[in-house]
TILO-173529 format. One record per residue: residue number from 1; x, y, z of N, C-alpha, C in turn. Coordinates in pm, whole numbers, padded with zeros to 5 digits. Each point is the difference from the previous one (the first is absolute). Layout:
SEDO | k | n_px | n_py | n_pz | ca_px | ca_py | ca_pz | c_px | c_py | c_pz
SEDO | NUM | X | Y | Z | X | Y | Z | X | Y | Z $
...
END
This chain:
SEDO | k | n_px | n_py | n_pz | ca_px | ca_py | ca_pz | c_px | c_py | c_pz
SEDO | 1 | -01551 | 01186 | 00880 | 00014 | -00143 | 00003 | -00005 | -00049 | 00145 $
SEDO | 2 | -00077 | -00104 | 00027 | -00008 | -00054 | 00134 | 00126 | -00079 | 00034 $
SEDO | 3 | 00026 | -00012 | 00129 | 00123 | -00067 | 00043 | 00005 | -00144 | -00047 $
SEDO | 4 | -00115 | -00068 | -00003 | -00004 | -00139 | -00046 | 00048 | -00010 | -00144 $
SEDO | 5 | -00044 | 00094 | -00085 | 00042 | 00000 | -00140 | 00149 | 00032 | -00011 $
SEDO | 6 | 00048 | 00092 | 00084 | 00142 | 00033 | -00002 | 00085 | -00122 | 00034 $
SEDO | 7 | -00044 | -00076 | 00100 | 00077 | -00116 | 00043 | 00004 | -00109 | -00108 $
SEDO | 8 | -00106 | -00011 | -00080 | 00002 | -00096 | -00110 | 00110 | 00035 | -00098 $
SEDO | 9 | 00011 | 00128 | -00035 | 00104 | 00044 | -00093 | 00139 | -00022 | 00060 $
SEDO | 10 | 00015 | 00031 | 00128 | 00131 | -00010 | 00063 | 00042 | -00146 | 00019 $
SEDO | 11 | -00092 | -00082 | 00050 | 00036 | -00137 | 00034 | 00004 | -00094 | -00121 $
SEDO | 12 | -00054 | 00045 | -00112 | 00012 | -00080 | -00122 | 00133 | 00026 | -00070 $
SEDO | 13 | 00074 | 00098 | 00047 | 00132 | 00033 | -00055 | 00108 | -00068 | 00083 $
SEDO | 14 | 00103 | -00051 | -00066 | 00103 | -00074 | 00072 | 00139 | 00037 | -00050 $
SEDO | 15 | 00096 | -00006 | 00089 | 00140 | 00017 | -00041 | 00051 | -00134 | -00052 $
SEDO | 16 | 00073 | 00003 | -00110 | 00059 | -00121 | -00059 | 00152 | 00009 | 00016 $
SEDO | 17 | 00057 | -00104 | 00058 | 00144 | -00004 | 00024 | 00063 | -00109 | -00087 $
SEDO | 18 | 00099 | 00039 | -00079 | 00069 | -00096 | -00085 | 00120 | -00059 | 00074 $
SEDO | 19 | 00022 | -00132 | -00019 | 00112 | -00069 | 00064 | 00081 | -00077 | -00104 $
SEDO | 20 | 00120 | -00038 | 00043 | 00085 | -00081 | -00087 | -00051 | -00144 | -00004 $
SEDO | 21 | 00072 | -00087 | -00070 | -00047 | -00137 | -00022 | -00012 | -00082 | 00128 $
SEDO | 22 | 00073 | 00039 | 00104 | -00004 | -00076 | 00125 | -00087 | 00066 | 00108 $
SEDO | 23 | -00067 | 00109 | -00035 | -00081 | 00075 | 00096 | 00084 | 00057 | 00115 $
SEDO | 24 | 00131 | 00012 | -00020 | 00087 | 00047 | 00108 | 00033 | 00149 | -00011 $
SEDO | 25 | -00011 | 00056 | -00120 | 00036 | 00140 | -00021 | -00118 | 00078 | -00056 $
SEDO | 26 | -00036 | 00106 | 00071 | -00108 | 00089 | -00044 | 00056 | 00097 | -00104 $
SEDO | 27 | -00060 | 00004 | -00119 | 00056 | 00078 | -00109 | -00064 | 00137 | -00016 $
SEDO | 28 | -00133 | 00006 | -00011 | -00066 | 00130 | -00012 | -00148 | -00014 | 00032 $
SEDO | 29 | -00070 | 00114 | 00002 | -00143 | 00005 | 00034 | -00081 | 00063 | -00112 $
SEDO | 30 | -00126 | -00037 | -00006 | -00095 | 00059 | -00094 | -00138 | -00006 | 00064 $
SEDO | 31 | -00101 | 00038 | -00078 | -00137 | 00002 | 00048 | -00086 | -00093 | -00085 $
SEDO | 32 | -00099 | -00059 | 00062 | -00101 | -00077 | -00070 | -00134 | 00018 | 00069 $
SEDO | 33 | -00105 | -00055 | -00059 | -00130 | 00005 | 00066 | -00081 | -00122 | -00042 $
SEDO | 34 | -00100 | -00032 | 00083 | -00080 | -00120 | -00021 | -00136 | 00035 | -00060 $
SEDO | 35 | -00043 | -00084 | -00097 | -00134 | 00008 | -00059 | -00071 | -00132 | 00022 $
SEDO | 36 | -00132 | 00005 | 00004 | -00080 | -00122 | 00018 | -00109 | -00005 | -00107 $
SEDO | 37 | -00014 | -00115 | -00066 | -00104 | -00014 | -00102 | -00132 | -00042 | 00061 $
SEDO | 38 | -00100 | -00020 | -00087 | -00135 | -00031 | 00046 | -00007 | -00135 | 00071 $
SEDO | 39 | 00097 | -00088 | -00027 | 00004 | -00132 | 00062 | 00075 | 00002 | 00133 $
SEDO | 40 | 00053 | 00116 | 00037 | 00073 | 00011 | 00126 | 00148 | -00029 | -00012 $
SEDO | 41 | 00050 | -00028 | -00121 | 00142 | -00028 | -00018 | 00081 | 00129 | 00008 $
SEDO | 42 | 00119 | -00010 | 00059 | 00083 | 00117 | 00026 | 00121 | 00001 | -00093 $
SEDO | 43 | 00033 | 00121 | -00051 | 00113 | 00019 | -00090 | 00087 | 00114 | 00053 $
SEDO | 44 | 00130 | -00016 | -00015 | 00096 | 00105 | 00033 | 00041 | 00071 | -00127 $
SEDO | 45 | -00010 | 00133 | -00001 | 00031 | 00082 | -00117 | 00122 | 00085 | 00029 $
SEDO | 46 | 00094 | 00004 | -00094 | 00117 | 00087 | 00011 | 00056 | 00023 | -00140 $
SEDO | 47 | 00117 | 00061 | -00009 | 00067 | 00020 | -00129 | 00077 | -00125 | -00040 $
SEDO | 48 | 00013 | -00020 | -00129 | 00080 | -00112 | -00049 | 00147 | 00016 | 00039 $
SEDO | 49 | 00052 | 00124 | -00006 | 00142 | 00017 | 00032 | 00031 | -00033 | 00146 $
SEDO | 50 | -00102 | -00002 | 00086 | 00021 | -00036 | 00140 | 00037 | -00148 | 00013 $
SEDO | 51 | -00059 | -00085 | -00084 | 00024 | -00145 | 00013 | 00089 | -00053 | -00112 $
SEDO | 52 | 00043 | 00087 | -00091 | 00070 | -00042 | -00122 | 00129 | -00078 | 00029 $
SEDO | 53 | 00081 | 00046 | 00095 | 00134 | -00054 | 00018 | 00012 | -00093 | 00120 $
SEDO | 54 | -00109 | -00030 | 00067 | 00005 | -00085 | 00119 | -00117 | -00096 | 00002 $
SEDO | 55 | 00008 | -00095 | 00092 | -00112 | -00094 | 00018 | -00047 | -00007 | 00145 $
SEDO | 56 | 00082 | 00048 | 00094 | -00033 | -00010 | 00142 | -00041 | 00136 | 00057 $
SEDO | 57 | -00114 | 00002 | 00068 | -00055 | 00125 | 00052 | -00067 | -00024 | 00135 $
SEDO | 58 | -00022 | 00110 | 00069 | -00083 | 00000 | 00119 | -00097 | 00116 | -00008 $
SEDO | 59 | -00122 | -00020 | 00050 | -00094 | 00110 | 00019 | -00034 | 00008 | 00148 $
SEDO | 60 | -00011 | 00122 | 00049 | -00036 | 00021 | 00141 | -00148 | 00035 | 00002 $
SEDO | 61 | -00083 | -00095 | 00043 | -00145 | 00017 | -00014 | -00070 | -00018 | 00135 $
SEDO | 62 | -00122 | 00051 | 00005 | -00086 | -00017 | 00116 | -00096 | -00114 | -00028 $
SEDO | 63 | 00005 | -00103 | 00083 | -00085 | -00118 | -00016 | -00117 | 00007 | 00097 $
SEDO | 64 | -00114 | -00050 | -00047 | -00120 | -00004 | 00084 | -00056 | -00141 | 00004 $
SEDO | 65 | -00051 | -00037 | 00117 | -00079 | -00121 | 00012 | -00137 | 00039 | 00054 $
SEDO | 66 | -00105 | -00057 | -00060 | -00137 | 00036 | 00036 | -00069 | -00115 | 00072 $
SEDO | 67 | -00091 | 00036 | 00092 | -00080 | -00103 | 00066 | -00120 | -00034 | -00086 $
SEDO | 68 | -00086 | -00087 | 00051 | -00116 | -00047 | -00078 | -00101 | 00110 | -00026 $
SEDO | 69 | 00009 | 00111 | 00075 | -00091 | 00113 | -00020 | 00061 | 00108 | -00090 $
SEDO | 70 | 00118 | -00028 | -00054 | 00062 | 00095 | -00091 | 00077 | 00110 | 00069 $
SEDO | 71 | 00021 | -00013 | 00130 | 00076 | 00101 | 00073 | 00146 | -00044 | 00015 $
SEDO | 72 | 00090 | 00100 | -00006 | 00142 | -00030 | 00013 | 00031 | -00040 | 00145 $
SEDO | 73 | 00059 | -00120 | 00017 | 00039 | -00040 | 00134 | 00153 | 00000 | 00016 $
SEDO | 74 | 00070 | 00016 | -00111 | 00145 | 00009 | 00008 | 00052 | 00083 | -00117 $
SEDO | 75 | 00091 | 00092 | 00029 | 00063 | 00083 | -00102 | 00146 | 00018 | 00037 $
SEDO | 76 | 00089 | -00025 | -00097 | 00142 | 00017 | 00028 | 00074 | 00030 | -00130 $
SEDO | 77 | 00120 | 00057 | 00014 | 00084 | 00033 | -00115 | 00108 | -00105 | -00014 $
SEDO | 78 | 00034 | -00032 | -00124 | 00093 | -00108 | -00022 | 00076 | 00019 | -00131 $
SEDO | 79 | 00129 | -00030 | 00002 | 00081 | -00008 | -00121 | -00026 | -00134 | -00066 $
SEDO | 80 | -00048 | 00003 | -00124 | -00034 | -00123 | -00070 | 00098 | -00020 | -00115 $
SEDO | 81 | 00084 | -00104 | 00007 | 00090 | -00027 | -00112 | -00073 | -00079 | -00110 $
SEDO | 82 | 00037 | 00026 | -00123 | -00055 | -00078 | -00111 | 00096 | 00007 | -00118 $
SEDO | 83 | -00010 | -00100 | -00086 | 00087 | -00010 | -00117 | -00085 | 00007 | -00125 $
SEDO | 84 | 00046 | 00075 | -00099 | -00074 | 00020 | -00124 | 00063 | -00080 | -00112 $
SEDO | 85 | -00084 | -00079 | -00066 | 00040 | -00069 | -00123 | -00064 | 00077 | -00116 $
SEDO | 86 | 00079 | 00078 | -00070 | -00054 | 00089 | -00103 | -00063 | -00075 | -00117 $
SEDO | 87 | 00032 | -00128 | -00013 | -00060 | -00080 | -00108 | -00130 | -00065 | 00043 $
SEDO | 88 | -00037 | 00016 | 00126 | -00121 | -00062 | 00054 | -00125 | 00072 | -00048 $
SEDO | 89 | -00110 | -00074 | -00007 | -00129 | 00061 | -00034 | -00049 | 00094 | 00110 $
SEDO | 90 | 00062 | -00009 | 00119 | -00040 | 00087 | 00111 | 00057 | 00141 | -00014 $
SEDO | 91 | 00088 | 00022 | -00098 | 00064 | 00129 | -00019 | -00033 | 00053 | -00139 $
SEDO | 92 | -00065 | 00117 | -00004 | -00034 | 00064 | -00127 | 00081 | 00129 | -00013 $
SEDO | 93 | 00062 | 00019 | -00117 | 00093 | 00111 | -00019 | -00033 | 00078 | -00127 $
SEDO | 94 | 00008 | 00131 | 00011 | -00005 | 00088 | -00116 | 00129 | 00083 | 00002 $
SEDO | 95 | 00099 | -00044 | -00078 | 00130 | 00066 | 00001 | -00008 | 00141 | -00060 $
SEDO | 96 | -00085 | 00018 | -00102 | -00010 | 00131 | -00064 | -00042 | 00107 | 00099 $
SEDO | 97 | -00095 | -00034 | 00088 | -00050 | 00098 | 00097 | 00051 | -00028 | 00142 $
SEDO | 98 | 00098 | -00089 | 00011 | 00070 | -00019 | 00127 | -00095 | -00040 | 00113 $
SEDO | 99 | -00091 | -00094 | -00029 | -00094 | -00046 | 00101 | 00015 | -00150 | 00024 $
SEDO | 100 | -00033 | -00041 | 00121 | 00004 | -00141 | 00038 | -00114 | -00029 | 00096 $
SEDO | 101 | -00070 | -00112 | -00023 | -00107 | -00046 | 00088 | 00034 | -00140 | 00046 $
SEDO | 102 | -00001 | -00022 | 00131 | 00038 | -00129 | 00058 | -00120 | -00056 | 00076 $
SEDO | 103 | -00039 | -00122 | -00036 | -00107 | -00069 | 00073 | 00052 | -00031 | 00140 $
SEDO | 104 | -00067 | 00054 | 00103 | 00056 | -00004 | 00135 | -00071 | -00097 | 00094 $
SEDO | 105 | -00107 | -00062 | -00045 | -00072 | -00092 | 00088 | 00086 | -00119 | 00041 $
SEDO | 106 | 00087 | -00047 | -00091 | 00086 | -00113 | 00035 | 00094 | 00035 | 00113 $
SEDO | 107 | 00046 | 00126 | 00005 | 00086 | 00045 | 00110 | -00079 | 00006 | 00129 $
SEDO | 108 | -00122 | 00053 | -00007 | -00084 | 00010 | 00119 | -00036 | -00137 | 00054 $
SEDO | 109 | -00022 | -00095 | -00089 | -00035 | -00136 | 00044 | 00114 | -00063 | 00080 $
SEDO | 110 | 00121 | 00035 | -00034 | 00116 | -00058 | 00069 | 00017 | 00055 | 00141 $
SEDO | 111 | -00058 | 00116 | 00028 | 00016 | 00059 | 00134 | -00128 | -00009 | 00082 $
SEDO | 112 | -00104 | -00064 | -00054 | -00126 | -00015 | 00073 | 00010 | -00114 | 00099 $
SEDO | 113 | -00083 | 00008 | 00103 | -00001 | -00110 | 00095 | -00084 | -00116 | -00056 $
SEDO | 114 | -00019 | -00102 | 00078 | -00065 | -00121 | -00051 | -00151 | 00017 | -00018 $
SEDO | 115 | -00056 | 00101 | 00062 | -00146 | 00012 | -00003 | -00051 | 00105 | -00096 $
SEDO | 116 | 00081 | 00103 | -00029 | -00049 | 00104 | -00087 | 00114 | 00075 | -00067 $
SEDO | 117 | -00036 | 00071 | -00104 | 00097 | 00074 | -00080 | 00027 | 00138 | 00062 $
SEDO | 118 | 00128 | 00040 | -00004 | 00035 | 00135 | 00044 | -00056 | 00101 | -00099 $
SEDO | 119 | -00047 | 00113 | 00049 | -00061 | 00103 | -00083 | 00083 | 00128 | 00003 $
SEDO | 120 | 00001 | 00070 | -00112 | 00064 | 00130 | -00007 | -00096 | 00097 | -00068 $
SEDO | 121 | 00025 | 00128 | 00019 | -00083 | 00103 | -00062 | 00042 | 00015 | -00146 $
SEDO | 122 | -00097 | 00004 | -00089 | 00028 | 00013 | -00143 | -00108 | 00085 | -00066 $
SEDO | 123 | 00039 | 00071 | -00105 | -00092 | 00085 | -00076 | -00084 | -00087 | -00094 $
SEDO | 124 | -00130 | 00017 | -00004 | -00081 | -00078 | -00095 | 00025 | 00043 | -00144 $
SEDO | 125 | -00009 | -00095 | -00092 | 00020 | 00030 | -00142 | -00092 | 00113 | -00046 $
SEDO | 126 | -00120 | 00004 | 00053 | -00098 | 00099 | -00045 | 00042 | 00143 | 00033 $
SEDO | 127 | 00103 | 00014 | 00085 | 00048 | 00134 | 00035 | 00101 | 00055 | -00098 $
SEDO | 128 | 00033 | -00077 | -00105 | 00098 | 00044 | -00099 | -00067 | 00077 | -00113 $
SEDO | 129 | 00058 | 00113 | -00040 | -00055 | 00083 | -00107 | 00040 | -00056 | -00137 $
SEDO | 130 | -00096 | -00006 | -00093 | 00034 | -00041 | -00137 | -00045 | 00102 | -00103 $
SEDO | 131 | -00072 | 00104 | 00043 | -00045 | 00106 | -00091 | 00055 | 00133 | 00048 $
SEDO | 132 | 00097 | 00055 | -00073 | 00067 | 00123 | 00043 | -00059 | 00126 | -00064 $
SEDO | 133 | -00100 | -00017 | -00085 | -00061 | 00116 | -00065 | -00076 | 00088 | 00099 $
SEDO | 134 | -00031 | -00054 | 00118 | -00076 | 00072 | 00102 | 00085 | 00105 | 00072 $
SEDO | 135 | 00132 | -00005 | -00017 | 00088 | 00085 | 00079 | 00036 | 00128 | -00074 $
SEDO | 136 | 00034 | 00103 | 00079 | 00052 | 00125 | -00054 | 00152 | -00010 | -00014 $
SEDO | 137 | 00060 | 00105 | -00054 | 00145 | 00000 | -00017 | 00072 | 00011 | 00134 $
SEDO | 138 | -00058 | 00073 | 00092 | 00061 | 00018 | 00132 | -00094 | -00058 | 00105 $
SEDO | 139 | 00047 | -00103 | 00070 | -00080 | -00066 | 00101 | 00085 | -00024 | 00126 $
SEDO | 140 | -00067 | -00007 | 00114 | 00068 | -00033 | 00124 | 00025 | -00150 | 00006 $
SEDO | 141 | 00122 | -00037 | 00042 | 00033 | -00142 | 00012 | 00076 | -00024 | 00131 $
SEDO | 142 | -00001 | -00126 | 00042 | 00072 | -00044 | 00119 | 00088 | -00119 | -00037 $
SEDO | 143 | 00126 | 00004 | 00041 | 00093 | -00111 | -00022 | 00036 | -00061 | 00135 $
SEDO | 144 | -00003 | -00135 | 00007 | 00030 | -00069 | 00126 | 00116 | -00096 | -00023 $
SEDO | 145 | 00101 | 00006 | 00085 | 00114 | -00088 | -00020 | 00108 | 00018 | 00105 $
SEDO | 146 | 00122 | -00038 | -00038 | 00112 | -00005 | 00094 | 00123 | 00069 | -00059 $
SEDO | 147 | -00006 | 00133 | -00019 | 00116 | 00072 | -00055 | 00120 | -00014 | 00092 $
SEDO | 148 | 00113 | -00039 | -00060 | 00122 | -00022 | 00079 | -00024 | -00098 | 00116 $
SEDO | 149 | -00094 | -00093 | -00021 | -00032 | -00106 | 00097 | -00057 | 00054 | 00131 $
SEDO | 150 | -00056 | 00120 | -00001 | -00064 | 00054 | 00121 | -00128 | -00077 | 00030 $
SEDO | 151 | -00017 | -00043 | 00126 | -00115 | -00080 | 00039 | -00022 | 00014 | 00150 $
SEDO | 152 | -00126 | 00002 | 00041 | -00034 | -00009 | 00142 | -00003 | -00150 | 00033 $
SEDO | 153 | 00112 | -00052 | 00049 | 00011 | -00144 | 00023 | -00089 | -00048 | 00114 $
SEDO | 154 | -00028 | 00085 | 00097 | -00083 | -00041 | 00113 | -00142 | -00027 | -00044 $
SEDO | 155 | -00055 | 00087 | -00081 | -00138 | -00018 | -00048 | -00006 | -00057 | -00141 $
SEDO | 156 | 00116 | -00019 | -00063 | 00010 | -00048 | -00137 | -00084 | 00087 | -00094 $
SEDO | 157 | 00034 | 00127 | -00005 | -00071 | 00093 | -00087 | 00099 | 00074 | -00090 $
SEDO | 158 | -00039 | 00026 | -00125 | 00088 | 00068 | -00096 | -00009 | 00152 | 00012 $
SEDO | 159 | 00066 | 00066 | -00095 | 00002 | 00146 | -00008 | -00098 | 00046 | -00108 $
SEDO | 160 | -00077 | 00104 | 00032 | -00100 | 00054 | -00093 | 00045 | 00137 | -00048 $
SEDO | 161 | -00006 | 00021 | -00132 | 00034 | 00130 | -00056 | -00114 | 00044 | -00093 $
SEDO | 162 | -00033 | 00127 | 00009 | -00109 | 00057 | -00080 | 00056 | 00098 | -00101 $
SEDO | 163 | -00060 | 00004 | -00119 | 00042 | 00095 | -00102 | -00104 | 00013 | -00109 $
SEDO | 164 | 00043 | 00038 | -00118 | -00091 | 00013 | -00113 | 00064 | -00068 | -00122 $
SEDO | 165 | -00083 | -00022 | -00100 | 00053 | -00053 | -00126 | 00077 | 00110 | -00071 $
SEDO | 166 | 00113 | -00037 | -00060 | 00081 | 00096 | -00076 | -00033 | -00007 | -00148 $
SEDO | 167 | -00055 | -00113 | -00044 | -00059 | -00013 | -00134 | -00137 | -00061 | 00018 $
SEDO | 168 | -00087 | 00022 | -00095 | -00138 | -00043 | 00015 | -00018 | -00151 | -00001 $
SEDO | 169 | -00074 | -00051 | 00097 | -00035 | -00142 | -00002 | -00092 | -00033 | -00116 $
SEDO | 170 | -00072 | 00101 | -00047 | -00095 | -00021 | -00109 | 00070 | -00021 | -00134 $
SEDO | 171 | 00131 | 00025 | -00004 | 00080 | -00023 | -00120 | 00112 | -00099 | 00031 $
SEDO | 172 | 00066 | -00050 | -00103 | 00116 | -00086 | 00018 | 00128 | 00079 | -00017 $
SEDO | 173 | 00090 | -00010 | 00096 | 00125 | 00075 | -00005 | 00094 | -00062 | -00104 $
SEDO | 174 | 00039 | 00081 | -00099 | 00089 | -00045 | -00107 | -00052 | -00126 | -00070 $
SEDO | 175 | -00132 | -00012 | -00008 | -00059 | -00113 | -00070 | -00003 | -00129 | 00079 $
SEDO | 176 | 00042 | 00004 | 00127 | -00001 | -00119 | 00084 | -00116 | 00007 | 00099 $
SEDO | 177 | -00040 | -00115 | 00053 | -00107 | -00003 | 00100 | 00058 | 00041 | 00135 $
SEDO | 178 | 00043 | 00124 | 00008 | 00068 | 00053 | 00118 | -00039 | 00147 | 00020 $
SEDO | 179 | 00032 | 00051 | 00117 | -00009 | 00143 | 00027 | 00107 | 00036 | 00102 $
SEDO | 180 | 00026 | 00129 | 00016 | 00103 | 00049 | 00092 | -00067 | 00065 | 00120 $
SEDO | 181 | 00057 | -00023 | 00118 | -00054 | 00061 | 00122 | 00101 | 00097 | 00060 $
SEDO | 182 | -00053 | 00106 | 00059 | 00082 | 00100 | 00067 | 00013 | -00038 | 00148 $
SEDO | 183 | 00069 | -00111 | 00022 | 00025 | -00052 | 00134 | 00144 | -00052 | 00002 $
SEDO | 184 | 00080 | 00038 | 00099 | 00138 | -00051 | 00007 | 00001 | -00152 | 00012 $
SEDO | 185 | 00074 | -00065 | -00088 | 00014 | -00146 | -00002 | 00146 | -00034 | 00021 $
SEDO | 186 | 00027 | -00095 | 00089 | 00137 | -00036 | 00033 | 00019 | -00151 | -00011 $
SEDO | 187 | 00125 | -00045 | 00018 | 00026 | -00143 | 00007 | -00086 | -00060 | 00111 $
SEDO | 188 | -00062 | -00112 | -00029 | -00093 | -00061 | 00095 | -00145 | 00028 | -00036 $
SEDO | 189 | -00024 | 00101 | -00084 | -00137 | 00035 | -00041 | -00049 | -00085 | -00117 $
SEDO | 190 | 00090 | -00071 | -00067 | -00042 | -00083 | -00113 | -00110 | -00096 | 00042 $
SEDO | 191 | -00107 | -00006 | -00079 | -00113 | -00086 | 00031 | -00106 | 00065 | 00087 $
SEDO | 192 | 00019 | 00127 | 00037 | -00098 | 00068 | 00086 | -00133 | 00021 | -00071 $
SEDO | 193 | -00111 | -00032 | 00065 | -00131 | 00030 | -00058 | -00028 | 00150 | 00004 $
SEDO | 194 | -00067 | 00049 | -00104 | -00040 | 00140 | -00009 | -00152 | 00006 | -00007 $
SEDO | 195 | -00060 | 00080 | 00087 | -00145 | 00008 | 00010 | -00050 | 00140 | -00038 $
SEDO | 196 | -00113 | 00002 | -00067 | -00068 | 00126 | -00032 | -00087 | 00039 | 00119 $
SEDO | 197 | 00011 | 00124 | 00042 | -00075 | 00052 | 00114 | -00117 | 00081 | -00052 $
SEDO | 198 | -00124 | -00048 | 00021 | -00118 | 00066 | -00054 | -00042 | 00117 | 00087 $
SEDO | 199 | -00092 | 00080 | -00052 | -00052 | 00114 | 00077 | -00078 | -00046 | 00122 $
SEDO | 200 | -00048 | -00126 | -00004 | -00073 | -00056 | 00114 | 00093 | -00069 | 00098 $
SEDO | 201 | 00132 | 00021 | -00018 | 00101 | -00059 | 00087 | 00003 | -00152 | -00010 $
SEDO | 202 | -00033 | -00052 | -00116 | 00013 | -00142 | -00028 | 00123 | -00021 | -00087 $
SEDO | 203 | 00048 | -00125 | -00008 | 00119 | -00027 | -00079 | -00024 | -00118 | -00094 $
SEDO | 204 | 00072 | 00003 | -00113 | -00001 | -00112 | -00094 | 00142 | -00019 | -00052 $
SEDO | 205 | 00039 | -00126 | -00014 | 00134 | -00030 | -00050 | 00009 | 00036 | -00147 $
SEDO | 206 | 00096 | 00085 | -00037 | 00013 | 00045 | -00138 | 00135 | -00039 | -00062 $
SEDO | 207 | 00096 | -00046 | 00081 | 00128 | -00035 | -00061 | 00102 | -00053 | 00098 $
SEDO | 208 | 00116 | -00037 | -00056 | 00111 | -00056 | 00077 | 00127 | 00074 | -00040 $
SEDO | 209 | 00073 | 00051 | 00099 | 00125 | 00071 | -00027 | 00103 | -00097 | -00059 $
SEDO | 210 | 00066 | 00043 | -00108 | 00101 | -00087 | -00062 | 00136 | 00067 | -00015 $
SEDO | 211 | 00006 | 00133 | 00016 | 00124 | 00069 | -00035 | 00000 | 00138 | 00064 $
SEDO | 212 | 00118 | 00048 | 00040 | 00009 | 00140 | 00043 | 00102 | 00072 | -00086 $
SEDO | 213 | -00025 | 00128 | -00022 | 00084 | 00081 | -00086 | 00107 | 00070 | 00083 $
SEDO | 214 | 00119 | 00006 | -00055 | 00112 | 00057 | 00074 | 00095 | 00070 | -00096 $
SEDO | 215 | 00085 | 00080 | 00058 | 00102 | 00071 | -00076 | 00136 | -00028 | 00063 $
SEDO | 216 | 00098 | -00029 | -00083 | 00136 | -00022 | 00049 | 00083 | 00126 | -00026 $
SEDO | 217 | 00060 | 00053 | 00104 | 00077 | 00124 | -00012 | 00144 | -00022 | 00048 $
SEDO | 218 | 00088 | 00085 | -00045 | 00140 | -00005 | 00044 | 00013 | 00064 | 00138 $
SEDO | 219 | 00083 | -00060 | 00082 | 00033 | 00056 | 00132 | 00142 | 00058 | -00008 $
SEDO | 220 | 00011 | 00128 | 00028 | 00128 | 00070 | -00014 | 00070 | 00018 | 00135 $
SEDO | 221 | 00129 | 00002 | -00005 | 00082 | 00029 | 00118 | -00024 | 00145 | 00042 $
SEDO | 222 | -00036 | 00021 | 00126 | -00031 | 00136 | 00047 | 00122 | 00092 | -00006 $
SEDO | 223 | 00118 | -00058 | 00002 | 00123 | 00080 | -00006 | 00050 | 00020 | -00143 $
SEDO | 224 | -00057 | -00078 | -00090 | 00039 | 00010 | -00142 | -00121 | -00038 | -00084 $
SEDO | 225 | -00080 | 00098 | -00034 | -00127 | -00027 | -00065 | 00014 | -00064 | -00138 $
SEDO | 226 | 00118 | 00006 | -00057 | 00021 | -00065 | -00129 | 00027 | -00150 | 00016 $
SEDO | 227 | 00026 | -00042 | 00123 | 00033 | -00140 | 00026 | -00126 | -00078 | 00039 $
SEDO | 228 | -00037 | -00097 | -00081 | -00117 | -00084 | 00028 | 00044 | -00118 | 00084 $
SEDO | 229 | -00062 | -00017 | 00117 | 00041 | -00106 | 00092 | -00100 | -00116 | 00004 $
SEDO | 230 | -00111 | 00012 | -00071 | -00096 | -00109 | -00001 | -00130 | 00038 | -00067 $
SEDO | 231 | -00097 | -00087 | 00014 | -00133 | 00021 | -00056 | -00104 | -00009 | 00111 $
SEDO | 232 | -00110 | 00069 | -00016 | -00112 | -00007 | 00095 | -00129 | -00019 | -00078 $
SEDO | 233 | -00083 | -00090 | 00052 | -00131 | -00027 | -00062 | -00107 | 00071 | 00081 $
SEDO | 234 | -00077 | 00084 | -00066 | -00104 | 00079 | 00067 | -00136 | -00034 | -00059 $
SEDO | 235 | -00090 | -00062 | 00077 | -00136 | -00022 | -00049 | -00068 | 00135 | -00025 $
SEDO | 236 | -00081 | 00006 | -00106 | -00066 | 00127 | -00032 | -00143 | 00009 | 00050 $
SEDO | 237 | -00041 | -00098 | 00082 | -00133 | 00008 | 00061 | -00112 | -00054 | -00083 $
SEDO | 238 | 00032 | -00071 | -00108 | -00102 | -00057 | -00089 | 00015 | -00151 | -00008 $
SEDO | 239 | -00113 | -00069 | -00019 | 00002 | -00144 | -00015 | -00087 | -00046 | -00114 $
SEDO | 240 | 00038 | -00111 | -00062 | -00077 | -00058 | -00110 | -00090 | -00110 | 00055 $
SEDO | 241 | -00126 | 00002 | -00042 | -00100 | -00093 | 00051 | -00064 | -00078 | -00115 $
SEDO | 242 | -00004 | -00132 | 00013 | -00066 | -00085 | -00098 | -00148 | -00010 | 00035 $
SEDO | 243 | -00086 | 00017 | -00098 | -00144 | -00002 | 00024 | -00048 | -00141 | 00036 $
SEDO | 244 | -00108 | -00005 | 00076 | -00048 | -00129 | 00051 | -00066 | -00086 | -00107 $
SEDO | 245 | -00028 | 00055 | -00118 | -00056 | -00089 | -00103 | 00103 | -00102 | -00046 $
SEDO | 246 | 00129 | 00031 | 00012 | 00104 | -00098 | -00028 | -00001 | -00109 | 00107 $
SEDO | 247 | -00019 | 00041 | 00125 | -00010 | -00097 | 00110 | -00124 | -00087 | -00018 $
SEDO | 248 | -00111 | 00058 | -00040 | -00123 | -00078 | -00021 | 00019 | -00106 | -00106 $
SEDO | 249 | 00076 | 00032 | -00104 | 00028 | -00100 | -00104 | 00078 | -00118 | 00058 $
SEDO | 250 | 00099 | 00029 | 00085 | 00077 | -00109 | 00062 | -00087 | -00083 | 00093 $
SEDO | 251 | -00086 | 00065 | 00077 | -00088 | -00071 | 00091 | -00103 | -00083 | -00076 $
SEDO | 252 | -00045 | 00051 | -00113 | -00093 | -00075 | -00084 | 00067 | -00126 | -00053 $
SEDO | 253 | 00125 | 00013 | -00044 | 00074 | -00116 | -00048 | 00020 | -00103 | 00111 $
SEDO | 254 | 00019 | 00050 | 00124 | 00017 | -00090 | 00113 | -00128 | -00079 | 00023 $
SEDO | 255 | -00114 | 00068 | -00010 | -00129 | -00067 | 00025 | -00029 | -00104 | -00108 $
SEDO | 256 | 00048 | 00025 | -00121 | -00030 | -00090 | -00111 | 00097 | -00117 | -00008 $
SEDO | 257 | 00111 | 00008 | 00077 | 00100 | -00107 | -00007 | -00038 | -00119 | 00087 $
END
C-alpha cells in the first residue's frame, strides 16, 4: 500500500469524545470514521452505543483548506464540538446492529471560513464491500482506532492493528451480518473500521467493530487462596465486527431522505 493510501485510512478515522450536558466533563472515548458520498457529502460512522446515552461530543480531526488549484494551503488539527439530536433526520440508527450514521456537513459548515468549506479526509462510498461471497474463511484484516484512547496527538493519527478473521467473512456469524476477528479489541475501539488486506496490498472496508469478548475471573488473596478479593475482566483477543452491508443500508436511507 502506498503512503498516500495509508494516510487516507488513518486520517479518515477520528477519536470521539463523549461529554456531559454542559460540555464540562469528559466521560469516555470511542472511535469513528468519515465516509463521503458521490455528491461530496460527509458522514460520521460509529456504534449506536457510543451516542446512545449522551448528546454532546467532540471529534479531533485534521482540517484542510485548498487553493484554487486544488492544493492544500492550510492544514491543522482541531477539537470540534457538536451536539446530536437522535430524532433528527441527520442521524440514522440501526439498534439491532449497533450502528449510527451522522450527517456531518452541517458541522463542517459551522467551522468553515466565509469563503470556503473546511475539508476532511473521508472514505468514498464505493470503497465499501457489499458482496462477501468473494472472501475465504481466513483473511488478513487491519483494524484502525483508539484502544484505551491511545492517539498520536501531534500528528493526529490512530493506532493500527493487523490480524486475521476468526470466522469467515463469507458466512454470517450465528446468523447475523457479522464476523469475528482475531485482533485484541479494548475500550475505545468501538466504531473502529476494519479493512480487508488484499494480496496486492490494497484495502477495502469490510466492517465496523461493535463488541469485544472478555472473561470475568475471580481474584484470590495470595495469602489465602480460598478468599476471593475481587473480580478481573480479561479480554480474550477477539472482536465482533458488523458487516458493511448494514452500513450501506443506513447510508442508502440517508441519501433517500
